[in-house]
C-alpha positions as a Markdown table, in Angstrom:
| # | Residue | x | y | z |
|---|---|---|---|---|
| 1 | Unk | 227.1 | 109.6 | 159.5 |
| 2 | Unk | 223.3 | 109.0 | 159.9 |
| 3 | Unk | 222.8 | 112.7 | 159.5 |
| 4 | Unk | 224.8 | 112.7 | 156.2 |
| 5 | Unk | 222.8 | 109.8 | 154.9 |
| 6 | Unk | 219.5 | 111.6 | 155.8 |
| 7 | Unk | 220.6 | 114.8 | 154.1 |
| 8 | Unk | 221.6 | 112.8 | 151.0 |
| 9 | Unk | 218.2 | 111.1 | 150.8 |
| 10 | Unk | 216.3 | 114.4 | 151.3 |
| 11 | Unk | 218.5 | 116.0 | 148.6 |
| 12 | Unk | 217.8 | 113.1 | 146.2 |
| 13 | Unk | 214.0 | 113.4 | 146.9 |
| 14 | Unk | 214.2 | 117.2 | 146.4 |
| 15 | Unk | 215.9 | 116.8 | 143.0 |
| 16 | Unk | 213.6 | 114.1 | 141.9 |
| 17 | Unk | 210.4 | 116.0 | 142.8 |
| 18 | Unk | 211.5 | 119.4 | 141.5 |
| 19 | Unk | 213.0 | 117.9 | 138.3 |
| 20 | Unk | 209.8 | 115.9 | 137.6 |
| 21 | Unk | 207.6 | 119.0 | 138.4 |
| 22 | Unk | 209.3 | 121.0 | 135.6 |
| 23 | Unk | 208.1 | 118.4 | 133.1 |
| 24 | Unk | 204.8 | 117.3 | 134.8 |
| 25 | Unk | 203.1 | 118.6 | 137.9 |
| 26 | Unk | 200.9 | 115.6 | 137.9 |
| 27 | Unk | 203.7 | 113.1 | 137.9 |
| 28 | Unk | 205.6 | 115.0 | 140.7 |
| 29 | Unk | 202.3 | 114.9 | 142.7 |
| 30 | Unk | 202.1 | 111.2 | 142.2 |
| 31 | Unk | 205.6 | 110.7 | 143.7 |
| 32 | Unk | 204.9 | 113.2 | 146.5 |
| 33 | Unk | 201.6 | 111.5 | 147.4 |
| 34 | Unk | 203.3 | 108.1 | 147.3 |
| 35 | Unk | 206.0 | 109.3 | 149.7 |
| 36 | Unk | 203.4 | 110.8 | 152.1 |
| 37 | Unk | 201.5 | 107.5 | 152.0 |
| 38 | Unk | 204.6 | 105.4 | 152.8 |
| 39 | Unk | 205.8 | 106.4 | 156.3 |
| 40 | Unk | 209.1 | 105.1 | 157.6 |
| 41 | Unk | 208.7 | 102.6 | 160.3 |
| 42 | Unk | 210.2 | 104.1 | 163.5 |
| 43 | Unk | 212.7 | 102.1 | 165.4 |
| 44 | Unk | 211.6 | 100.9 | 168.9 |
| 45 | Unk | 212.2 | 103.4 | 171.6 |
| 46 | Unk | 214.7 | 102.0 | 174.1 |
| 47 | Unk | 212.6 | 103.5 | 177.0 |
| 48 | Unk | 209.5 | 101.6 | 175.8 |
| 49 | Unk | 211.0 | 98.1 | 176.0 |
| 50 | Unk | 210.0 | 97.4 | 179.6 |
| 51 | Unk | 206.4 | 98.4 | 179.3 |
| 52 | Unk | 205.8 | 96.9 | 175.9 |
| 53 | Unk | 207.0 | 93.5 | 177.1 |
| 54 | Unk | 204.2 | 93.5 | 179.7 |
| 55 | Unk | 201.3 | 94.0 | 177.2 |
| 56 | Unk | 198.8 | 91.4 | 176.2 |
| 57 | Unk | 199.2 | 91.2 | 172.4 |
| 58 | Unk | 196.7 | 90.2 | 169.7 |
| 59 | Unk | 195.8 | 91.2 | 166.1 |
| 60 | Unk | 192.7 | 92.7 | 164.5 |
| 61 | Unk | 191.8 | 92.5 | 160.8 |
| 62 | Unk | 191.4 | 95.9 | 159.1 |
| 63 | Unk | 190.9 | 96.3 | 155.4 |
| 64 | Unk | 192.9 | 93.1 | 154.6 |
| 65 | Unk | 195.8 | 93.8 | 156.9 |
| 66 | Unk | 196.4 | 92.9 | 160.5 |
| 67 | Unk | 196.7 | 95.6 | 163.2 |
| 68 | Unk | 199.1 | 94.8 | 166.1 |
| 69 | Unk | 197.1 | 95.5 | 169.2 |
| 70 | Unk | 198.1 | 95.9 | 172.9 |
| 71 | Unk | 196.3 | 95.8 | 176.2 |
| 72 | Unk | 197.4 | 96.4 | 179.7 |
| 73 | Unk | 194.5 | 95.4 | 182.0 |
| 74 | Unk | 193.5 | 97.6 | 184.9 |
| 75 | Unk | 190.6 | 98.0 | 187.4 |
| 76 | Unk | 189.9 | 101.6 | 186.6 |
| 77 | Unk | 188.4 | 103.3 | 183.5 |
| 78 | Unk | 189.7 | 102.3 | 180.1 |
| 79 | Unk | 191.9 | 104.6 | 177.9 |
| 80 | Unk | 192.9 | 104.2 | 174.3 |
| 81 | Unk | 196.2 | 105.6 | 172.9 |
| 82 | Unk | 196.5 | 106.6 | 169.2 |
| 83 | Unk | 200.0 | 107.5 | 168.1 |
| 84 | Unk | 201.0 | 109.8 | 165.2 |
| 85 | Unk | 202.7 | 109.5 | 161.8 |
| 86 | Unk | 206.0 | 107.6 | 161.6 |
| 87 | Unk | 205.6 | 106.5 | 165.2 |
| 88 | Unk | 204.2 | 103.4 | 167.0 |
| 89 | Unk | 202.7 | 102.4 | 170.4 |
| 90 | Unk | 206.1 | 102.7 | 172.0 |
| 91 | Unk | 205.9 | 106.5 | 171.8 |
| 92 | Unk | 203.6 | 106.4 | 174.8 |
| 93 | Unk | 206.3 | 105.3 | 177.3 |
| 94 | Unk | 206.0 | 108.6 | 179.2 |
| 95 | Unk | 202.3 | 108.1 | 179.6 |
| 96 | Unk | 202.3 | 104.4 | 180.5 |
| 97 | Unk | 203.6 | 104.4 | 184.1 |
| 98 | Unk | 201.3 | 107.3 | 185.3 |
| 99 | Unk | 198.3 | 105.6 | 183.7 |
| 100 | Unk | 199.2 | 102.2 | 185.1 |
| 101 | Unk | 199.7 | 103.5 | 188.6 |
| 102 | Unk | 196.3 | 105.2 | 188.4 |
| 103 | Unk | 194.7 | 101.9 | 187.6 |
| 104 | Unk | 193.6 | 102.5 | 184.0 |
| 105 | Unk | 192.9 | 99.7 | 181.6 |
| 106 | Unk | 195.1 | 100.7 | 178.6 |
| 107 | Unk | 194.4 | 99.9 | 175.0 |
| 108 | Unk | 196.5 | 100.7 | 172.0 |
| 109 | Unk | 197.4 | 99.6 | 168.5 |
| 110 | Unk | 200.0 | 100.3 | 165.8 |
| 111 | Unk | 198.5 | 102.2 | 163.0 |
| 112 | Unk | 198.4 | 100.7 | 159.5 |
| 113 | Unk | 201.9 | 100.6 | 157.9 |
| 114 | Unk | 203.4 | 101.5 | 161.4 |
| 115 | Unk | 205.1 | 99.5 | 164.1 |
| 116 | Unk | 204.2 | 95.8 | 163.9 |
| 117 | Unk | 201.0 | 96.3 | 162.0 |
| 118 | Unk | 200.6 | 95.3 | 158.4 |
| 119 | Unk | 199.7 | 97.5 | 155.5 |
| 120 | Unk | 201.7 | 99.5 | 152.9 |
| 121 | Unk | 199.8 | 102.7 | 152.7 |
| 122 | Unk | 198.8 | 105.3 | 155.3 |
| 123 | Unk | 196.9 | 108.5 | 155.7 |
| 124 | Unk | 194.5 | 109.8 | 158.4 |
| 125 | Unk | 191.5 | 108.4 | 156.5 |
| 126 | Unk | 193.0 | 104.9 | 156.4 |
| 127 | Unk | 193.8 | 105.3 | 160.1 |
| 128 | Unk | 190.2 | 106.2 | 160.8 |
| 129 | Unk | 189.0 | 103.1 | 159.0 |
| 130 | Unk | 191.4 | 101.0 | 161.0 |
| 131 | Unk | 190.0 | 102.6 | 164.2 |
| 132 | Unk | 186.5 | 101.7 | 163.1 |
| 133 | Unk | 187.5 | 98.0 | 162.6 |
| 134 | Unk | 189.3 | 98.0 | 165.9 |
| 135 | Unk | 186.3 | 99.3 | 167.8 |
| 136 | Unk | 183.9 | 96.9 | 166.0 |
| 137 | Unk | 186.2 | 94.0 | 166.9 |
| 138 | Unk | 186.0 | 94.9 | 170.6 |
| 139 | Unk | 182.3 | 95.9 | 170.6 |
| 140 | Unk | 182.8 | 98.9 | 172.9 |
| 141 | Unk | 184.7 | 102.2 | 173.1 |
| 142 | Unk | 187.3 | 102.7 | 175.7 |
| 143 | Unk | 186.2 | 105.5 | 178.1 |
| 144 | Unk | 188.9 | 108.0 | 177.2 |
| 145 | Unk | 190.8 | 108.4 | 174.0 |
| 146 | Unk | 194.2 | 110.2 | 173.7 |
| 147 | Unk | 195.3 | 110.9 | 170.2 |
| 148 | Unk | 198.6 | 112.5 | 169.1 |
| 149 | Unk | 198.8 | 114.3 | 165.8 |
| 150 | Unk | 197.7 | 111.9 | 163.1 |
| 151 | Unk | 196.1 | 109.7 | 165.8 |
| 152 | Unk | 194.0 | 112.6 | 166.9 |
| 153 | Unk | 193.2 | 113.4 | 163.3 |
| 154 | Unk | 191.9 | 109.9 | 162.7 |
| 155 | Unk | 189.8 | 110.0 | 165.9 |
| 156 | Unk | 188.2 | 113.3 | 164.9 |
| 157 | Unk | 187.5 | 112.1 | 161.4 |
| 158 | Unk | 185.9 | 108.9 | 162.7 |
| 159 | Unk | 183.8 | 110.7 | 165.3 |
| 160 | Unk | 182.5 | 113.4 | 163.0 |
| 161 | Unk | 182.6 | 112.0 | 159.4 |
| 162 | Unk | 181.9 | 108.3 | 159.7 |
| 163 | Unk | 178.6 | 108.0 | 161.6 |
| 164 | Unk | 180.4 | 106.4 | 164.6 |
| 165 | Unk | 179.0 | 103.2 | 166.2 |
| 166 | Unk | 181.1 | 103.9 | 169.3 |
| 167 | Unk | 182.2 | 107.1 | 171.1 |
| 168 | Unk | 184.4 | 107.8 | 174.1 |
| 169 | Unk | 183.3 | 109.8 | 177.1 |
| 170 | Unk | 186.3 | 112.1 | 176.8 |
| 171 | Unk | 188.8 | 112.8 | 174.0 |
| 172 | Unk | 192.3 | 114.3 | 174.5 |
| 173 | Unk | 193.7 | 115.9 | 171.4 |
| 174 | Unk | 197.5 | 116.3 | 171.4 |
| 175 | Unk | 199.2 | 118.5 | 168.8 |
| 176 | Unk | 196.5 | 117.9 | 166.2 |
| 177 | Unk | 197.0 | 120.1 | 163.1 |
| 178 | Unk | 194.0 | 122.4 | 162.5 |
| 179 | Unk | 194.3 | 121.8 | 158.8 |
| 180 | Unk | 195.8 | 118.9 | 156.9 |
| 181 | Unk | 197.4 | 121.6 | 154.6 |
| 182 | Unk | 199.7 | 122.4 | 157.6 |
| 183 | Unk | 201.2 | 118.9 | 157.3 |
| 184 | Unk | 201.6 | 119.1 | 153.5 |
| 185 | Unk | 203.3 | 122.5 | 153.8 |
| 186 | Unk | 205.7 | 121.1 | 156.4 |
| 187 | Unk | 206.6 | 118.2 | 154.1 |
| 188 | Unk | 207.2 | 120.5 | 151.1 |
| 189 | Unk | 209.2 | 122.9 | 153.2 |
| 190 | Unk | 211.3 | 120.1 | 154.8 |
| 191 | Unk | 212.1 | 118.5 | 151.5 |
| 192 | Unk | 212.6 | 121.9 | 149.8 |
| 193 | Unk | 210.2 | 121.6 | 146.8 |
| 194 | Unk | 208.3 | 124.3 | 145.0 |
| 195 | Unk | 204.5 | 124.9 | 144.8 |
| 196 | Unk | 204.1 | 122.8 | 141.7 |
| 197 | Unk | 204.8 | 119.7 | 143.8 |
| 198 | Unk | 202.3 | 120.7 | 146.5 |
| 199 | Unk | 199.5 | 121.3 | 144.0 |
| 200 | Unk | 200.4 | 118.1 | 142.2 |
| 201 | Unk | 199.9 | 116.3 | 145.5 |
| 202 | Unk | 196.5 | 117.9 | 145.8 |
| 203 | Unk | 195.5 | 116.6 | 142.4 |
| 204 | Unk | 196.3 | 113.1 | 143.7 |
| 205 | Unk | 194.2 | 113.7 | 146.8 |
| 206 | Unk | 191.3 | 114.6 | 144.5 |
| 207 | Unk | 191.9 | 111.6 | 142.3 |
| 208 | Unk | 192.4 | 108.9 | 145.0 |
| 209 | Unk | 190.4 | 110.2 | 147.9 |
| 210 | Unk | 187.9 | 112.5 | 146.1 |
| 211 | Unk | 188.8 | 115.4 | 148.3 |
| 212 | Unk | 191.2 | 118.3 | 148.3 |
| 213 | Unk | 193.6 | 118.4 | 151.2 |
| 214 | Unk | 192.6 | 122.0 | 151.6 |
| 215 | Unk | 189.1 | 120.8 | 152.5 |
| 216 | Unk | 190.3 | 118.5 | 155.3 |
| 217 | Unk | 189.9 | 120.9 | 158.2 |
| 218 | Unk | 189.9 | 119.6 | 161.8 |
| 219 | Unk | 189.1 | 123.2 | 162.8 |
| 220 | Unk | 185.7 | 122.6 | 161.1 |
| 221 | Unk | 185.2 | 119.0 | 161.9 |
| 222 | Unk | 185.3 | 119.6 | 165.7 |
| 223 | Unk | 182.1 | 121.7 | 165.3 |
| 224 | Unk | 180.3 | 118.3 | 165.1 |
| 225 | Unk | 182.3 | 116.6 | 167.9 |
| 226 | Unk | 179.7 | 115.4 | 170.4 |
| 227 | Unk | 182.1 | 114.4 | 173.2 |
| 228 | Unk | 183.9 | 116.8 | 175.6 |
| 229 | Unk | 187.6 | 116.9 | 175.8 |
| 230 | Unk | 191.0 | 118.5 | 176.2 |
| 231 | Unk | 193.3 | 120.1 | 173.6 |
| 232 | Unk | 197.0 | 120.2 | 174.5 |
| 233 | Unk | 199.3 | 122.1 | 172.1 |
| 234 | Unk | 202.7 | 123.6 | 172.2 |
| 235 | Unk | 203.2 | 127.3 | 171.3 |
| 236 | Unk | 206.4 | 126.4 | 169.4 |
| 237 | Unk | 204.9 | 123.5 | 167.4 |
| 238 | Unk | 206.6 | 123.8 | 164.0 |
| 239 | Unk | 204.4 | 121.3 | 162.2 |
| 240 | Unk | 200.9 | 122.2 | 163.5 |
| 241 | Unk | 200.7 | 126.0 | 164.2 |
| 242 | Unk | 199.2 | 127.0 | 167.6 |
| 243 | Unk | 196.6 | 129.1 | 165.8 |
| 244 | Unk | 194.8 | 125.9 | 164.8 |
| 245 | Unk | 194.5 | 124.8 | 168.4 |
| 246 | Unk | 192.9 | 128.1 | 169.4 |
| 247 | Unk | 190.4 | 127.8 | 166.5 |
| 248 | Unk | 189.6 | 124.2 | 167.3 |
| 249 | Unk | 189.0 | 125.2 | 170.9 |
| 250 | Unk | 186.6 | 127.9 | 169.8 |
| 251 | Unk | 184.7 | 125.5 | 167.6 |
| 252 | Unk | 184.6 | 122.5 | 169.9 |
| 253 | Unk | 181.8 | 122.8 | 172.4 |
| 254 | Unk | 182.9 | 121.3 | 175.8 |
| 255 | Unk | 186.6 | 121.5 | 175.1 |
| 256 | Unk | 189.4 | 122.8 | 177.4 |
| 257 | Unk | 192.7 | 124.1 | 176.1 |
| 258 | Unk | 196.2 | 123.9 | 177.7 |
| 259 | Unk | 199.2 | 125.3 | 175.9 |
| 260 | Unk | 202.8 | 124.4 | 176.6 |
| 261 | Unk | 206.1 | 126.0 | 175.6 |
| 262 | Unk | 209.2 | 124.2 | 174.3 |
| 263 | Unk | 207.6 | 120.7 | 174.3 |
| 264 | Unk | 207.5 | 120.8 | 170.5 |
| 265 | Unk | 205.2 | 118.8 | 168.2 |
| 266 | Unk | 206.0 | 115.6 | 170.0 |
| 267 | Unk | 205.0 | 117.1 | 173.4 |
| 268 | Unk | 208.0 | 115.3 | 175.0 |
| 269 | Unk | 208.8 | 115.1 | 178.7 |
| 270 | Unk | 206.8 | 114.4 | 181.8 |
| 271 | Unk | 204.7 | 117.7 | 181.9 |
| 272 | Unk | 202.1 | 116.7 | 179.3 |
| 273 | Unk | 201.4 | 113.2 | 180.8 |
| 274 | Unk | 201.0 | 114.8 | 184.2 |
| 275 | Unk | 198.5 | 117.4 | 182.9 |
| 276 | Unk | 196.5 | 114.9 | 181.0 |
| 277 | Unk | 196.3 | 112.5 | 184.0 |
| 278 | Unk | 195.2 | 115.4 | 186.2 |
| 279 | Unk | 192.5 | 116.3 | 183.6 |
| 280 | Unk | 191.2 | 112.7 | 183.5 |
| 281 | Unk | 191.3 | 112.4 | 187.3 |
| 282 | Unk | 188.5 | 115.0 | 187.4 |
| 283 | Unk | 186.4 | 113.2 | 184.7 |
| 284 | Unk | 183.6 | 110.9 | 185.7 |
| 285 | Unk | 182.8 | 107.7 | 183.8 |
| 286 | Unk | 179.1 | 107.1 | 183.2 |
| 287 | Unk | 178.2 | 103.5 | 183.6 |
C-alpha cells in the first residue's frame, strides 16, 4: 500500500511539473526548487533506538533555528558524523558501536529541516552554514569528520569556500557527488520530468543562491582542501556516479580512495564502517 501511495505522489508531482513547464519554465522551476529544498523527514531507524537513547542531547542556534545535537563521550580522539539528505543522525547505527568500542568521542547533529532539528528549508549551503554555527558554538573542530552525501558536500563547501575557522585533521567522504548536477539529474529522472523543469530549477538557483547548480563542483572544490582524508564510493552508486570519486581523488592532494561494490549510495552494511575504522586507526592526532 505504501508503494502505491508513493507512486501516486510521484505521478502527481510529475504531472504538476511537466504541465506547469509547458506554460512556464520559470514557474516549474520554482516548484522543483521548493521540493528539493523541503526534504521529507525520515522515520527513526529501529536499529538506531538503542544507541540514540545513550546520547547527551542539546541544541545549538543556527540561522534562527535550533539544531538537535548529540554527543557520546569517549577517551579517544573525537569524530563528527554528518548525515545526508532526507536522513538523520540515526543513519549512523552501523558506525556507532565500532566507534564506541574504539573509544572515540562521537559528535553529531541533525541537519536543518531533518530529524529533530528545526528549519523548513535545506540545501548543502544551508547545511554548511549550520556546520559553521555548530563549530563556533563548541569552539573547536572534532579531530575526524565523516560526511555522507550531502553531509560531505556541506563539509567540503565549508572547508573550501567559507574561510573556515576550524578544520579537522582528517576528513572521510562517503558517496559525495562530484557535481551537484548529478543530484539534480537523479531527482528529475526519478520524478520523470523533462529538461524544461531542470533548467527552470537552475534559474531558481541563480535567483536565490546567486550560483548555477552546474557551477557547484566538489570535484573542483577539493583542489583547495587542505586536510588529508579518505574517499569511499560504491561502483554501483546510482545517485553519485563513481567517475566523480575518481576525479575528486585526482584533485584532492593527500586523499586515499576505496571503492566498494553493491553497497549502493547509502553504503549500507558492516564493510564500510570497518574500512573507515581501520583507516582512522592508522591516523595520528596532533595535540
